[in-house]
C-alpha positions as a Python dict, from the first residue, in 0.01 Angstrom:
ca = {
    (1, 'M'): (0, 0, 0),
    (2, 'N'): (-251, -58, 285),
    (3, 'P'): (-178, -348, 523),
    (4, 'P'): (-457, -586, 401),
    (5, 'A'): (-333, -550, 39),
    (6, 'A'): (38, -619, 132),
    (7, 'S'): (-70, -920, 333),
    (8, 'K'): (-277, -1043, 52),
    (9, 'K'): (12, -1025, -189),
    (10, 'M'): (245, -1169, 42),
    (11, 'N'): (-7, -1477, 85),
    (12, 'I'): (-21, -1508, -295),
    (13, 'G'): (368, -1481, -300),
    (14, 'L'): (412, -1765, -40),
    (15, 'L'): (172, -1969, -219),
    (16, 'M'): (347, -1952, -551),
    (17, 'I'): (684, -2029, -384),
    (18, 'G'): (513, -2331, -210),
    (19, 'L'): (356, -2448, -543),
    (20, 'G'): (710, -2408, -724),
    (21, 'L'): (871, -2607, -427),
    (22, 'L'): (614, -2890, -466),
    (23, 'I'): (625, -2903, -847),
    (24, 'G'): (1024, -2915, -801),
    (25, 'L'): (1019, -3209, -568),
    (26, 'L'): (760, -3392, -763),
    (27, 'W'): (964, -3343, -1083),
    (28, 'F'): (1294, -3444, -904),
    (29, 'S'): (1145, -3753, -754),
    (30, 'G'): (1031, -3871, -1097),
    (31, 'L'): (1361, -3786, -1237),
    (32, 'E'): (1549, -3968, -970),
    (33, 'N'): (1345, -4276, -1013),
    (34, 'S'): (1395, -4286, -1379),
    (35, 'V'): (1772, -4254, -1343),
    (36, 'L'): (1785, -4534, -1085),
    (37, 'A'): (1568, -4755, -1303),
    (38, 'G'): (1835, -4763, -1564),
    (39, 'P'): (1787, -4788, -1940),
    (40, 'P'): (1457, -4956, -2090),
    (41, 'P'): (1472, -5316, -2181),
    (42, 'R'): (1658, -5386, -2524),
    (43, 'N'): (1584, -5654, -2775),
    (44, 'T'): (1843, -5920, -2764),
    (45, 'S'): (1922, -6187, -3013),
    (46, 'T'): (1886, -6453, -2737),
    (47, 'P'): (1623, -6694, -2804),
    (48, 'P'): (1361, -6763, -2546),
    (49, 'P'): (1394, -7088, -2350),
    (50, 'A'): (1277, -7380, -2535),
    (51, 'A'): (966, -7544, -2420),
    (52, 'T'): (989, -7856, -2223),
    (53, 'P'): (903, -8155, -2459),
    (54, 'L'): (622, -8391, -2399),
    (55, 'P'): (700, -8738, -2302),
    (56, 'S'): (607, -8837, -2663),
    (57, 'Q'): (878, -8615, -2812),
    (58, 'I'): (1158, -8729, -2549),
    (59, 'I'): (1408, -9001, -2671),
    (60, 'K'): (1301, -9344, -2483),
    (61, 'S'): (1635, -9339, -2300),
    (62, 'E'): (1560, -8998, -2155),
    (63, 'M'): (1188, -9050, -2083),
    (64, 'P'): (1061, -9066, -1721),
    (65, 'T'): (907, -9390, -1594),
    (66, 'G'): (546, -9391, -1713),
    (67, 'A'): (276, -9551, -1917),
    (68, 'F'): (3, -9432, -2161),
    (69, 'I'): (-366, -9449, -2178),
    (70, 'T'): (-507, -9414, -2568),
    (71, 'L'): (-864, -9347, -2665),
    (72, 'Q'): (-975, -9449, -3011),
    (73, 'T'): (-1298, -9274, -3127),
    (74, 'T'): (-1442, -9061, -3394),
    (75, 'A'): (-1199, -8810, -3552),
    (76, 'G'): (-1241, -8443, -3464),
    (77, 'V'): (-1473, -8508, -3139),
    (78, 'W'): (-1359, -8338, -2801),
    (79, 'T'): (-1257, -8589, -2547),
    (80, 'G'): (-1160, -8589, -2181),
    (81, 'V'): (-1070, -8827, -1908),
    (82, 'Q'): (-1281, -8810, -1569),
    (83, 'W'): (-1215, -8969, -1234),
    (84, 'Q'): (-1499, -9112, -979),
    (85, 'D'): (-1507, -8987, -628),
    (86, 'S'): (-1594, -9218, -336),
    (87, 'N'): (-1975, -9093, -369),
    (88, 'G'): (-1980, -9239, -738),
    (89, 'D'): (-1965, -8874, -881),
    (90, 'W'): (-1752, -8804, -1216),
    (91, 'H'): (-1502, -8523, -1243),
    (92, 'D'): (-1292, -8400, -1528),
    (93, 'V'): (-919, -8460, -1496),
    (94, 'S'): (-765, -8128, -1569),
    (95, 'G'): (-506, -8140, -1859),
    (96, 'W'): (-646, -8466, -1994),
    (97, 'R'): (-877, -8304, -2237),
    (98, 'G'): (-841, -8254, -2618),
    (99, 'T'): (-948, -8323, -2963),
    (100, 'A'): (-919, -8677, -3119),
    (101, 'V'): (-686, -8597, -3395),
    (102, 'D'): (-747, -8873, -3642),
    (103, 'G'): (-971, -9048, -3413),
    (104, 'R'): (-692, -9096, -3129),
    (105, 'V'): (-595, -8933, -2800),
    (106, 'Q'): (-316, -9033, -2584),
    (107, 'W'): (-210, -8935, -2248),
    (108, 'W'): (109, -8996, -2045),
    (109, 'V'): (74, -9152, -1690),
    (110, 'A'): (322, -9080, -1435),
    (111, 'Q'): (454, -9391, -1206),
    (112, 'K'): (308, -9246, -904),
    (113, 'D'): (-45, -9270, -1052),
    (114, 'F'): (16, -9651, -1160),
    (115, 'G'): (-295, -9828, -1055),
    (116, 'T'): (-514, -9564, -946),
    (117, 'G'): (-857, -9496, -1050),
    (118, 'P'): (-1145, -9558, -1157),
    (119, 'F'): (-1119, -9338, -1454),
    (120, 'R'): (-1328, -9321, -1766),
    (121, 'W'): (-1301, -9146, -2124),
    (122, 'A'): (-1568, -8908, -2207),
    (123, 'V'): (-1665, -8784, -2569),
    (124, 'Y'): (-1848, -8462, -2599),
    (125, 'Q'): (-2023, -8299, -2894),
    (126, 'P'): (-1967, -7985, -2932),
    (127, 'A'): (-1639, -7941, -2750),
    (128, 'G'): (-1670, -7993, -2381),
    (129, 'D'): (-2033, -7862, -2348),
    (130, 'G'): (-2264, -8039, -2112),
    (131, 'E'): (-2276, -8388, -2037),
    (132, 'P'): (-2047, -8644, -2241),
    (133, 'V'): (-2246, -8811, -2559),
    (134, 'S'): (-2064, -9109, -2479),
    (135, 'V'): (-1822, -9262, -2217),
    (136, 'S'): (-1593, -9564, -2169),
    (137, 'E'): (-1641, -9821, -1911),
    (138, 'P'): (-1446, -9746, -1592),
    (139, 'F'): (-1082, -9845, -1577),
    (140, 'M'): (-775, -9822, -1356),
    (141, 'L'): (-480, -9658, -1497),
    (142, 'P'): (-171, -9876, -1594),
    (143, 'V'): (39, -10055, -1355),
    (144, 'A'): (363, -10102, -1548),
    (145, 'A'): (624, -9888, -1710),
    (146, 'N'): (578, -9835, -2078),
    (147, 'E'): (255, -10018, -2071),
    (148, 'T'): (-33, -9857, -2320),
    (149, 'M'): (-384, -9916, -2214),
    (150, 'S'): (-604, -9877, -2541),
    (151, 'I'): (-979, -9804, -2518),
    (152, 'V'): (-1245, -9775, -2802),
    (153, 'V'): (-1563, -9543, -2748),
    (154, 'P'): (-1756, -9526, -3051),
}
């Protein structure tokens, strides 16, 4: 064997050993992580936690202090509540939007929000697209616990 050929074979041999070590290290690190991670999650018979009931689903004695605003309108329309800023512009209240089932929508008002406003009901056709087709007169939120403020928007 001449020296350049032997050197070439030695380089290839060292390359193969290095590649083998690299593959071994990668395999071992993956094996170690999978062993440390533990078994995969198992299906248990424990039910998921129950959803927190809406105030209308809570027994009166357990209900936090609050009041209600109610809209009576055409059944099936999309509705929302808006608040007015100091510039006179109206903004949607996130969370107070929904379909008027049987022509009625009701939202719970927390005690911390008593007497705030002005607000108004907005009715949309179709669901939430563009500007409201009708709105209520501006109103302030209820000021007393268990009060229900009802507003009609045709």
